[in-house]
PDBQT receptor file of N, H, CA, C and O in Angstrom, charges set to zero:
ATOM      1  N   MET A   1      -1.149  -3.455  -8.835  1.00  0.00    +0.000 N 
ATOM      2  CA  MET A   1      -0.346  -4.606  -8.527  1.00  0.00    +0.000 C 
ATOM      3  C   MET A   1      -0.091  -4.645  -7.029  1.00  0.00    +0.000 C 
ATOM      4  O   MET A   1      -0.220  -3.639  -6.333  1.00  0.00    +0.000 OA
ATOM      5  N   GLY A   2       0.256  -5.775  -6.570  1.00  0.00    +0.000 N 
ATOM      6  H   GLY A   2       0.361  -6.593  -7.136  1.00  0.00    +0.000 HD
ATOM      7  CA  GLY A   2       0.561  -5.927  -5.164  1.00  0.00    +0.000 C 
ATOM      8  C   GLY A   2       1.347  -7.196  -4.924  1.00  0.00    +0.000 C 
ATOM      9  O   GLY A   2       1.617  -7.975  -5.838  1.00  0.00    +0.000 OA
ATOM     10  N   GLN A   3       1.701  -7.375  -3.678  1.00  0.00    +0.000 N 
ATOM     11  H   GLN A   3       1.482  -6.742  -2.936  1.00  0.00    +0.000 HD
ATOM     12  CA  GLN A   3       2.462  -8.549  -3.286  1.00  0.00    +0.000 C 
ATOM     13  C   GLN A   3       1.736  -9.217  -2.126  1.00  0.00    +0.000 C 
ATOM     14  O   GLN A   3       1.296  -8.544  -1.193  1.00  0.00    +0.000 OA
ATOM     15  N   LEU A   4       1.613 -10.517  -2.183  1.00  0.00    +0.000 N 
ATOM     16  H   LEU A   4       1.970 -11.064  -2.940  1.00  0.00    +0.000 HD
ATOM     17  CA  LEU A   4       0.969 -11.283  -1.126  1.00  0.00    +0.000 C 
ATOM     18  C   LEU A   4       2.014 -11.612  -0.065  1.00  0.00    +0.000 C 
ATOM     19  O   LEU A   4       3.032 -12.238  -0.362  1.00  0.00    +0.000 OA
ATOM     20  N   ILE A   5       1.760 -11.186   1.176  1.00  0.00    +0.000 N 
ATOM     21  H   ILE A   5       0.934 -10.676   1.417  1.00  0.00    +0.000 HD
ATOM     22  CA  ILE A   5       2.673 -11.488   2.278  1.00  0.00    +0.000 C 
ATOM     23  C   ILE A   5       1.946 -12.338   3.309  1.00  0.00    +0.000 C 
ATOM     24  O   ILE A   5       0.726 -12.250   3.447  1.00  0.00    +0.000 OA
ATOM     25  N   SER A   6       2.689 -13.150   4.024  1.00  0.00    +0.000 N 
ATOM     26  H   SER A   6       3.680 -13.221   3.913  1.00  0.00    +0.000 HD
ATOM     27  CA  SER A   6       2.120 -14.001   5.057  1.00  0.00    +0.000 C 
ATOM     28  C   SER A   6       2.406 -13.378   6.416  1.00  0.00    +0.000 C 
ATOM     29  O   SER A   6       3.565 -13.161   6.768  1.00  0.00    +0.000 OA
ATOM     30  N   LEU A   7       1.356 -13.090   7.182  1.00  0.00    +0.000 N 
ATOM     31  H   LEU A   7       0.414 -13.267   6.896  1.00  0.00    +0.000 HD
ATOM     32  CA  LEU A   7       1.525 -12.511   8.508  1.00  0.00    +0.000 C 
ATOM     33  C   LEU A   7       1.725 -13.580   9.567  1.00  0.00    +0.000 C 
ATOM     34  O   LEU A   7       2.530 -13.426  10.484  1.00  0.00    +0.000 OA
ATOM     35  N   ARG A   8       0.984 -14.660   9.427  1.00  0.00    +0.000 N 
ATOM     36  H   ARG A   8       0.329 -14.786   8.681  1.00  0.00    +0.000 HD
ATOM     37  CA  ARG A   8       1.118 -15.834  10.284  1.00  0.00    +0.000 C 
ATOM     38  C   ARG A   8       0.370 -16.963   9.588  1.00  0.00    +0.000 C 
ATOM     39  O   ARG A   8      -0.259 -16.740   8.553  1.00  0.00    +0.000 OA
ATOM     40  N   ARG A   9       0.428 -18.137  10.125  1.00  0.00    +0.000 N 
ATOM     41  H   ARG A   9       0.939 -18.317  10.966  1.00  0.00    +0.000 HD
ATOM     42  CA  ARG A   9      -0.210 -19.292   9.494  1.00  0.00    +0.000 C 
ATOM     43  C   ARG A   9      -1.689 -19.000   9.235  1.00  0.00    +0.000 C 
ATOM     44  O   ARG A   9      -2.449 -18.681  10.150  1.00  0.00    +0.000 OA
ATOM     45  N   GLY A  10      -2.069 -19.118   7.978  1.00  0.00    +0.000 N 
ATOM     46  H   GLY A  10      -1.452 -19.377   7.235  1.00  0.00    +0.000 HD
ATOM     47  CA  GLY A  10      -3.460 -18.918   7.584  1.00  0.00    +0.000 C 
ATOM     48  C   GLY A  10      -3.884 -17.472   7.401  1.00  0.00    +0.000 C 
ATOM     49  O   GLY A  10      -5.037 -17.213   7.057  1.00  0.00    +0.000 OA
ATOM     50  N   VAL A  11      -2.975 -16.514   7.624  1.00  0.00    +0.000 N 
ATOM     51  H   VAL A  11      -2.039 -16.724   7.904  1.00  0.00    +0.000 HD
ATOM     52  CA  VAL A  11      -3.323 -15.092   7.476  1.00  0.00    +0.000 C 
ATOM     53  C   VAL A  11      -2.375 -14.474   6.457  1.00  0.00    +0.000 C 
ATOM     54  O   VAL A  11      -1.171 -14.361   6.690  1.00  0.00    +0.000 OA
ATOM     55  N   LYS A  12      -2.944 -14.077   5.322  1.00  0.00    +0.000 N 
ATOM     56  H   LYS A  12      -3.922 -14.169   5.133  1.00  0.00    +0.000 HD
ATOM     57  CA  LYS A  12      -2.157 -13.452   4.257  1.00  0.00    +0.000 C 
ATOM     58  C   LYS A  12      -2.753 -12.089   3.948  1.00  0.00    +0.000 C 
ATOM     59  O   LYS A  12      -3.938 -11.841   4.176  1.00  0.00    +0.000 OA
ATOM     60  N   ARG A  13      -1.907 -11.214   3.426  1.00  0.00    +0.000 N 
ATOM     61  H   ARG A  13      -0.945 -11.416   3.241  1.00  0.00    +0.000 HD
ATOM     62  CA  ARG A  13      -2.328  -9.846   3.143  1.00  0.00    +0.000 C 
ATOM     63  C   ARG A  13      -1.739  -9.410   1.817  1.00  0.00    +0.000 C 
ATOM     64  O   ARG A  13      -0.569  -9.673   1.540  1.00  0.00    +0.000 OA
ATOM     65  N   GLN A  14      -2.534  -8.749   0.998  1.00  0.00    +0.000 N 
ATOM     66  H   GLN A  14      -3.485  -8.536   1.223  1.00  0.00    +0.000 HD
ATOM     67  CA  GLN A  14      -2.065  -8.198  -0.271  1.00  0.00    +0.000 C 
ATOM     68  C   GLN A  14      -1.667  -6.748  -0.033  1.00  0.00    +0.000 C 
ATOM     69  O   GLN A  14      -2.485  -5.952   0.429  1.00  0.00    +0.000 OA
ATOM     70  N   VAL A  15      -0.430  -6.397  -0.341  1.00  0.00    +0.000 N 
ATOM     71  H   VAL A  15       0.234  -7.044  -0.716  1.00  0.00    +0.000 HD
ATOM     72  CA  VAL A  15       0.064  -5.043  -0.111  1.00  0.00    +0.000 C 
ATOM     73  C   VAL A  15       0.724  -4.492  -1.369  1.00  0.00    +0.000 C 
ATOM     74  O   VAL A  15       1.139  -5.245  -2.250  1.00  0.00    +0.000 OA
ATOM     75  N   CYS A  16       0.814  -3.185  -1.438  1.00  0.00    +0.000 N 
ATOM     76  H   CYS A  16       0.478  -2.573  -0.722  1.00  0.00    +0.000 HD
ATOM     77  CA  CYS A  16       1.542  -2.499  -2.502  1.00  0.00    +0.000 C 
ATOM     78  C   CYS A  16       2.688  -1.735  -1.861  1.00  0.00    +0.000 C 
ATOM     79  O   CYS A  16       2.535  -1.177  -0.774  1.00  0.00    +0.000 OA
ATOM     80  N   TYR A  17       3.836  -1.706  -2.529  1.00  0.00    +0.000 N 
ATOM     81  H   TYR A  17       3.959  -2.159  -3.412  1.00  0.00    +0.000 HD
ATOM     82  CA  TYR A  17       4.979  -0.954  -2.022  1.00  0.00    +0.000 C 
ATOM     83  C   TYR A  17       5.761  -0.395  -3.189  1.00  0.00    +0.000 C 
ATOM     84  O   TYR A  17       5.978  -1.074  -4.193  1.00  0.00    +0.000 OA
ATOM     85  N   HIS A  18       6.181   0.854  -3.046  1.00  0.00    +0.000 N 
ATOM     86  H   HIS A  18       6.005   1.405  -2.231  1.00  0.00    +0.000 HD
ATOM     87  CA  HIS A  18       7.034   1.490  -4.049  1.00  0.00    +0.000 C 
ATOM     88  C   HIS A  18       8.092   2.294  -3.315  1.00  0.00    +0.000 C 
ATOM     89  O   HIS A  18       7.762   3.168  -2.513  1.00  0.00    +0.000 OA
ATOM     90  N   SER A  19       9.353   2.010  -3.580  1.00  0.00    +0.000 N 
ATOM     91  H   SER A  19       9.620   1.301  -4.232  1.00  0.00    +0.000 HD
ATOM     92  CA  SER A  19      10.418   2.766  -2.915  1.00  0.00    +0.000 C 
ATOM     93  C   SER A  19      10.514   4.156  -3.534  1.00  0.00    +0.000 C 
ATOM     94  O   SER A  19      10.133   4.373  -4.684  1.00  0.00    +0.000 OA
ATOM     95  N   GLY A  20      11.028   5.086  -2.745  1.00  0.00    +0.000 N 
ATOM     96  H   GLY A  20      11.337   4.910  -1.811  1.00  0.00    +0.000 HD
ATOM     97  CA  GLY A  20      11.164   6.464  -3.211  1.00  0.00    +0.000 C 
ATOM     98  C   GLY A  20      11.674   7.348  -2.093  1.00  0.00    +0.000 C 
ATOM     99  O   GLY A  20      12.285   6.868  -1.137  1.00  0.00    +0.000 OA
ATOM    100  N   ASP A  21      11.420   8.651  -2.215  1.00  0.00    +0.000 N 
ATOM    101  H   ASP A  21      10.924   9.041  -2.991  1.00  0.00    +0.000 HD
ATOM    102  CA  ASP A  21      11.888   9.622  -1.234  1.00  0.00    +0.000 C 
ATOM    103  C   ASP A  21      11.144   9.476   0.086  1.00  0.00    +0.000 C 
ATOM    104  O   ASP A  21       9.943   9.209   0.117  1.00  0.00    +0.000 OA
ATOM    105  N   SER A  22      11.884   9.657   1.172  1.00  0.00    +0.000 N 
ATOM    106  H   SER A  22      12.859   9.874   1.147  1.00  0.00    +0.000 HD
ATOM    107  CA  SER A  22      11.310   9.615   2.523  1.00  0.00    +0.000 C 
ATOM    108  C   SER A  22      10.744  10.986   2.869  1.00  0.00    +0.000 C 
ATOM    109  O   SER A  22      11.132  11.980   2.255  1.00  0.00    +0.000 OA
ATOM    110  N   PRO A  23       9.855  11.060   3.820  1.00  0.00    +0.000 N 
ATOM    111  CA  PRO A  23       9.305   9.959   4.612  1.00  0.00    +0.000 C 
ATOM    112  C   PRO A  23       8.282   9.175   3.800  1.00  0.00    +0.000 C 
ATOM    113  O   PRO A  23       7.650   9.704   2.886  1.00  0.00    +0.000 OA
ATOM    114  N   ALA A  24       8.137   7.919   4.150  1.00  0.00    +0.000 N 
ATOM    115  H   ALA A  24       8.650   7.489   4.893  1.00  0.00    +0.000 HD
ATOM    116  CA  ALA A  24       7.186   7.045   3.453  1.00  0.00    +0.000 C 
ATOM    117  C   ALA A  24       5.752   7.431   3.791  1.00  0.00    +0.000 C 
ATOM    118  O   ALA A  24       5.458   7.883   4.897  1.00  0.00    +0.000 OA
ATOM    119  N   LEU A  25       4.883   7.247   2.833  1.00  0.00    +0.000 N 
ATOM    120  H   LEU A  25       5.121   6.880   1.934  1.00  0.00    +0.000 HD
ATOM    121  CA  LEU A  25       3.450   7.430   3.046  1.00  0.00    +0.000 C 
ATOM    122  C   LEU A  25       2.824   6.043   3.156  1.00  0.00    +0.000 C 
ATOM    123  O   LEU A  25       3.101   5.165   2.339  1.00  0.00    +0.000 OA
ATOM    124  N   VAL A  26       1.991   5.853   4.155  1.00  0.00    +0.000 N 
ATOM    125  H   VAL A  26       1.766   6.567   4.818  1.00  0.00    +0.000 HD
ATOM    126  CA  VAL A  26       1.323   4.568   4.356  1.00  0.00    +0.000 C 
ATOM    127  C   VAL A  26      -0.177   4.804   4.265  1.00  0.00    +0.000 C 
ATOM    128  O   VAL A  26      -0.733   5.606   5.017  1.00  0.00    +0.000 OA
ATOM    129  N   PHE A  27      -0.823   4.111   3.352  1.00  0.00    +0.000 N 
ATOM    130  H   PHE A  27      -0.372   3.460   2.742  1.00  0.00    +0.000 HD
ATOM    131  CA  PHE A  27      -2.267   4.227   3.154  1.00  0.00    +0.000 C 
ATOM    132  C   PHE A  27      -2.931   2.982   3.715  1.00  0.00    +0.000 C 
ATOM    133  O   PHE A  27      -2.684   1.871   3.245  1.00  0.00    +0.000 OA
ATOM    134  N   VAL A  28      -3.774   3.168   4.720  1.00  0.00    +0.000 N 
ATOM    135  H   VAL A  28      -3.975   4.070   5.102  1.00  0.00    +0.000 HD
ATOM    136  CA  VAL A  28      -4.445   2.062   5.386  1.00  0.00    +0.000 C 
ATOM    137  C   VAL A  28      -5.948   2.264   5.265  1.00  0.00    +0.000 C 
ATOM    138  O   VAL A  28      -6.460   3.333   5.599  1.00  0.00    +0.000 OA
ATOM    139  N   TYR A  29      -6.643   1.271   4.801  1.00  0.00    +0.000 N 
ATOM    140  H   TYR A  29      -6.228   0.402   4.529  1.00  0.00    +0.000 HD
ATOM    141  CA  TYR A  29      -8.099   1.347   4.706  1.00  0.00    +0.000 C 
ATOM    142  C   TYR A  29      -8.721   0.781   5.976  1.00  0.00    +0.000 C 
ATOM    143  O   TYR A  29      -8.064   0.075   6.741  1.00  0.00    +0.000 OA
ATOM    144  N   GLY A  30      -9.969   1.091   6.187  1.00  0.00    +0.000 N 
ATOM    145  H   GLY A  30     -10.503   1.664   5.565  1.00  0.00    +0.000 HD
ATOM    146  CA  GLY A  30     -10.659   0.586   7.372  1.00  0.00    +0.000 C 
ATOM    147  C   GLY A  30     -11.991  -0.035   7.008  1.00  0.00    +0.000 C 
ATOM    148  O   GLY A  30     -12.429   0.013   5.858  1.00  0.00    +0.000 OA
ATOM    149  N   GLY A  31     -12.612  -0.604   7.987  1.00  0.00    +0.000 N 
ATOM    150  H   GLY A  31     -12.256  -0.643   8.921  1.00  0.00    +0.000 HD
ATOM    151  CA  GLY A  31     -13.948  -1.170   7.804  1.00  0.00    +0.000 C 
ATOM    152  C   GLY A  31     -14.014  -2.202   6.712  1.00  0.00    +0.000 C 
ATOM    153  O   GLY A  31     -13.258  -3.173   6.709  1.00  0.00    +0.000 OA
ATOM    154  N   LEU A  32     -14.920  -1.989   5.788  1.00  0.00    +0.000 N 
ATOM    155  H   LEU A  32     -15.534  -1.200   5.791  1.00  0.00    +0.000 HD
ATOM    156  CA  LEU A  32     -15.152  -2.942   4.709  1.00  0.00    +0.000 C 
ATOM    157  C   LEU A  32     -14.389  -2.589   3.438  1.00  0.00    +0.000 C 
ATOM    158  O   LEU A  32     -14.692  -3.113   2.366  1.00  0.00    +0.000 OA
ATOM    159  N   GLY A  33     -13.405  -1.707   3.552  1.00  0.00    +0.000 N 
ATOM    160  H   GLY A  33     -13.159  -1.281   4.423  1.00  0.00    +0.000 HD
ATOM    161  CA  GLY A  33     -12.647  -1.283   2.386  1.00  0.00    +0.000 C 
ATOM    162  C   GLY A  33     -11.606  -2.299   1.964  1.00  0.00    +0.000 C 
ATOM    163  O   GLY A  33     -11.525  -3.401   2.506  1.00  0.00    +0.000 OA
ATOM    164  N   ASN A  34     -10.802  -1.895   0.969  1.00  0.00    +0.000 N 
ATOM    165  H   ASN A  34     -10.869  -1.000   0.529  1.00  0.00    +0.000 HD
ATOM    166  CA  ASN A  34      -9.672  -2.697   0.527  1.00  0.00    +0.000 C 
ATOM    167  C   ASN A  34      -8.577  -1.759   0.050  1.00  0.00    +0.000 C 
ATOM    168  O   ASN A  34      -8.760  -0.542   0.058  1.00  0.00    +0.000 OA
ATOM    169  N   ARG A  35      -7.444  -2.305  -0.365  1.00  0.00    +0.000 N 
ATOM    170  H   ARG A  35      -7.295  -3.294  -0.371  1.00  0.00    +0.000 HD
ATOM    171  CA  ARG A  35      -6.300  -1.464  -0.726  1.00  0.00    +0.000 C 
ATOM    172  C   ARG A  35      -6.570  -0.543  -1.909  1.00  0.00    +0.000 C 
ATOM    173  O   ARG A  35      -5.812   0.400  -2.137  1.00  0.00    +0.000 OA
ATOM    174  N   PHE A  36      -7.623  -0.792  -2.658  1.00  0.00    +0.000 N 
ATOM    175  H   PHE A  36      -8.239  -1.558  -2.474  1.00  0.00    +0.000 HD
ATOM    176  CA  PHE A  36      -7.943   0.055  -3.810  1.00  0.00    +0.000 C 
ATOM    177  C   PHE A  36      -8.647   1.351  -3.412  1.00  0.00    +0.000 C 
ATOM    178  O   PHE A  36      -8.801   2.239  -4.251  1.00  0.00    +0.000 OA
ATOM    179  N   ASN A  37      -9.084   1.484  -2.144  1.00  0.00    +0.000 N 
ATOM    180  H   ASN A  37      -8.959   0.763  -1.463  1.00  0.00    +0.000 HD
ATOM    181  CA  ASN A  37      -9.694   2.731  -1.687  1.00  0.00    +0.000 C 
ATOM    182  C   ASN A  37      -8.736   3.911  -1.831  1.00  0.00    +0.000 C 
ATOM    183  O   ASN A  37      -9.181   5.031  -2.079  1.00  0.00    +0.000 OA
ATOM    184  N   TRP A  38      -7.452   3.687  -1.684  1.00  0.00    +0.000 N 
ATOM    185  H   TRP A  38      -7.091   2.776  -1.483  1.00  0.00    +0.000 HD
ATOM    186  CA  TRP A  38      -6.433   4.727  -1.747  1.00  0.00    +0.000 C 
ATOM    187  C   TRP A  38      -5.676   4.728  -3.070  1.00  0.00    +0.000 C 
ATOM    188  O   TRP A  38      -4.632   5.371  -3.176  1.00  0.00    +0.000 OA
ATOM    189  N   ARG A  39      -6.170   4.035  -4.060  1.00  0.00    +0.000 N 
ATOM    190  H   ARG A  39      -7.019   3.513  -3.974  1.00  0.00    +0.000 HD
ATOM    191  CA  ARG A  39      -5.425   3.853  -5.309  1.00  0.00    +0.000 C 
ATOM    192  C   ARG A  39      -5.006   5.172  -5.971  1.00  0.00    +0.000 C 
ATOM    193  O   ARG A  39      -3.853   5.316  -6.378  1.00  0.00    +0.000 OA
ATOM    194  N   SER A  40      -5.917   6.120  -6.082  1.00  0.00    +0.000 N 
ATOM    195  H   SER A  40      -6.853   6.002  -5.752  1.00  0.00    +0.000 HD
ATOM    196  CA  SER A  40      -5.591   7.404  -6.732  1.00  0.00    +0.000 C 
ATOM    197  C   SER A  40      -4.496   8.146  -5.992  1.00  0.00    +0.000 C 
ATOM    198  O   SER A  40      -3.563   8.664  -6.606  1.00  0.00    +0.000 OA
ATOM    199  N   GLN A  41      -4.610   8.199  -4.662  1.00  0.00    +0.000 N 
ATOM    200  H   GLN A  41      -5.369   7.778  -4.163  1.00  0.00    +0.000 HD
ATOM    201  CA  GLN A  41      -3.607   8.893  -3.866  1.00  0.00    +0.000 C 
ATOM    202  C   GLN A  41      -2.257   8.165  -3.943  1.00  0.00    +0.000 C 
ATOM    203  O   GLN A  41      -1.213   8.801  -4.084  1.00  0.00    +0.000 OA
ATOM    204  N   TYR A  42      -2.285   6.834  -3.851  1.00  0.00    +0.000 N 
ATOM    205  H   TYR A  42      -3.133   6.317  -3.737  1.00  0.00    +0.000 HD
ATOM    206  CA  TYR A  42      -1.063   6.027  -3.928  1.00  0.00    +0.000 C 
ATOM    207  C   TYR A  42      -0.352   6.286  -5.256  1.00  0.00    +0.000 C 
ATOM    208  O   TYR A  42       0.848   6.561  -5.275  1.00  0.00    +0.000 OA
ATOM    209  N   GLU A  43      -1.083   6.199  -6.354  1.00  0.00    +0.000 N 
ATOM    210  H   GLU A  43      -2.057   5.976  -6.339  1.00  0.00    +0.000 HD
ATOM    211  CA  GLU A  43      -0.483   6.392  -7.679  1.00  0.00    +0.000 C 
ATOM    212  C   GLU A  43       0.048   7.811  -7.852  1.00  0.00    +0.000 C 
ATOM    213  O   GLU A  43       1.095   7.999  -8.473  1.00  0.00    +0.000 OA
ATOM    214  N   PHE A  44      -0.649   8.814  -7.317  1.00  0.00    +0.000 N 
ATOM    215  H   PHE A  44      -1.499   8.662  -6.813  1.00  0.00    +0.000 HD
ATOM    216  CA  PHE A  44      -0.185  10.194  -7.417  1.00  0.00    +0.000 C 
ATOM    217  C   PHE A  44       1.162  10.356  -6.726  1.00  0.00    +0.000 C 
ATOM    218  O   PHE A  44       2.097  10.894  -7.320  1.00  0.00    +0.000 OA
ATOM    219  N   PHE A  45       1.279   9.902  -5.484  1.00  0.00    +0.000 N 
ATOM    220  H   PHE A  45       0.520   9.465  -5.001  1.00  0.00    +0.000 HD
ATOM    221  CA  PHE A  45       2.514  10.080  -4.745  1.00  0.00    +0.000 C 
ATOM    222  C   PHE A  45       3.658   9.249  -5.321  1.00  0.00    +0.000 C 
ATOM    223  O   PHE A  45       4.814   9.664  -5.240  1.00  0.00    +0.000 OA
ATOM    224  N   VAL A  46       3.368   8.111  -5.886  1.00  0.00    +0.000 N 
ATOM    225  H   VAL A  46       2.428   7.774  -5.952  1.00  0.00    +0.000 HD
ATOM    226  CA  VAL A  46       4.401   7.319  -6.558  1.00  0.00    +0.000 C 
ATOM    227  C   VAL A  46       4.952   8.099  -7.751  1.00  0.00    +0.000 C 
ATOM    228  O   VAL A  46       6.163   8.120  -7.968  1.00  0.00    +0.000 OA
ATOM    229  N   THR A  47       4.076   8.740  -8.524  1.00  0.00    +0.000 N 
ATOM    230  H   THR A  47       3.092   8.723  -8.347  1.00  0.00    +0.000 HD
ATOM    231  CA  THR A  47       4.548   9.534  -9.669  1.00  0.00    +0.000 C 
ATOM    232  C   THR A  47       5.345  10.752  -9.221  1.00  0.00    +0.000 C 
ATOM    233  O   THR A  47       6.132  11.287 -10.002  1.00  0.00    +0.000 OA
ATOM    234  N   GLN A  48       5.163  11.200  -7.988  1.00  0.00    +0.000 N 
ATOM    235  H   GLN A  48       4.524  10.765  -7.354  1.00  0.00    +0.000 HD
ATOM    236  CA  GLN A  48       5.925  12.324  -7.430  1.00  0.00    +0.000 C 
ATOM    237  C   GLN A  48       7.261  11.860  -6.855  1.00  0.00    +0.000 C 
ATOM    238  O   GLN A  48       8.042  12.675  -6.365  1.00  0.00    +0.000 OA
ATOM    239  N   GLY A  49       7.527  10.550  -6.912  1.00  0.00    +0.000 N 
ATOM    240  H   GLY A  49       6.892   9.887  -7.309  1.00  0.00    +0.000 HD
ATOM    241  CA  GLY A  49       8.799  10.019  -6.430  1.00  0.00    +0.000 C 
ATOM    242  C   GLY A  49       8.830   9.691  -4.953  1.00  0.00    +0.000 C 
ATOM    243  O   GLY A  49       9.904   9.482  -4.388  1.00  0.00    +0.000 OA
ATOM    244  N   ARG A  50       7.662   9.643  -4.314  1.00  0.00    +0.000 N 
ATOM    245  H   ARG A  50       6.790   9.813  -4.773  1.00  0.00    +0.000 HD
ATOM    246  CA  ARG A  50       7.597   9.365  -2.879  1.00  0.00    +0.000 C 
ATOM    247  C   ARG A  50       7.565   7.868  -2.603  1.00  0.00    +0.000 C 
ATOM    248  O   ARG A  50       7.085   7.083  -3.421  1.00  0.00    +0.000 OA
ATOM    249  N   GLU A  51       8.075   7.487  -1.455  1.00  0.00    +0.000 N 
ATOM    250  H   GLU A  51       8.465   8.123  -0.790  1.00  0.00    +0.000 HD
ATOM    251  CA  GLU A  51       7.968   6.106  -0.992  1.00  0.00    +0.000 C 
ATOM    252  C   GLU A  51       6.534   5.908  -0.508  1.00  0.00    +0.000 C 
ATOM    253  O   GLU A  51       6.033   6.710   0.281  1.00  0.00    +0.000 OA
ATOM    254  N   ALA A  52       5.870   4.853  -0.970  1.00  0.00    +0.000 N 
ATOM    255  H   ALA A  52       6.276   4.202  -1.611  1.00  0.00    +0.000 HD
ATOM    256  CA  ALA A  52       4.476   4.647  -0.607  1.00  0.00    +0.000 C 
ATOM    257  C   ALA A  52       4.206   3.164  -0.334  1.00  0.00    +0.000 C 
ATOM    258  O   ALA A  52       4.781   2.272  -0.958  1.00  0.00    +0.000 OA
ATOM    259  N   ASN A  53       3.314   2.947   0.615  1.00  0.00    +0.000 N 
ATOM    260  H   ASN A  53       2.847   3.671   1.122  1.00  0.00    +0.000 HD
ATOM    261  CA  ASN A  53       2.920   1.596   0.987  1.00  0.00    +0.000 C 
ATOM    262  C   ASN A  53       1.413   1.570   1.148  1.00  0.00    +0.000 C 
ATOM    263  O   ASN A  53       0.853   2.344   1.923  1.00  0.00    +0.000 OA
ATOM    264  N   GLY A  54       0.757   0.686   0.422  1.00  0.00    +0.000 N 
ATOM    265  H   GLY A  54       1.212   0.057  -0.209  1.00  0.00    +0.000 HD
ATOM    266  CA  GLY A  54      -0.693   0.545   0.516  1.00  0.00    +0.000 C 
ATOM    267  C   GLY A  54      -1.041  -0.785   1.147  1.00  0.00    +0.000 C 
ATOM    268  O   GLY A  54      -0.735  -1.847   0.606  1.00  0.00    +0.000 OA
ATOM    269  N   LEU A  55      -1.675  -0.712   2.283  1.00  0.00    +0.000 N 
ATOM    270  H   LEU A  55      -1.923   0.151   2.723  1.00  0.00    +0.000 HD
ATOM    271  CA  LEU A  55      -2.043  -1.946   3.012  1.00  0.00    +0.000 C 
ATOM    272  C   LEU A  55      -3.501  -2.230   2.815  1.00  0.00    +0.000 C 
ATOM    273  O   LEU A  55      -4.015  -3.218   3.340  1.00  0.00    +0.000 OA
TER     274      LEU A  55
């Protein structure tokens, strides 16, 4: 799941966020990837109670 956010006119981004224990973990993909490249790691840390953000 994710949330669609607007960065500026005509530019939108799908992100995932789960609140939890700090410090937050931020998973950023590069190149031709997408937010699902980090899905396993994101889901693992969420189950551990960590704050996580997948961009």
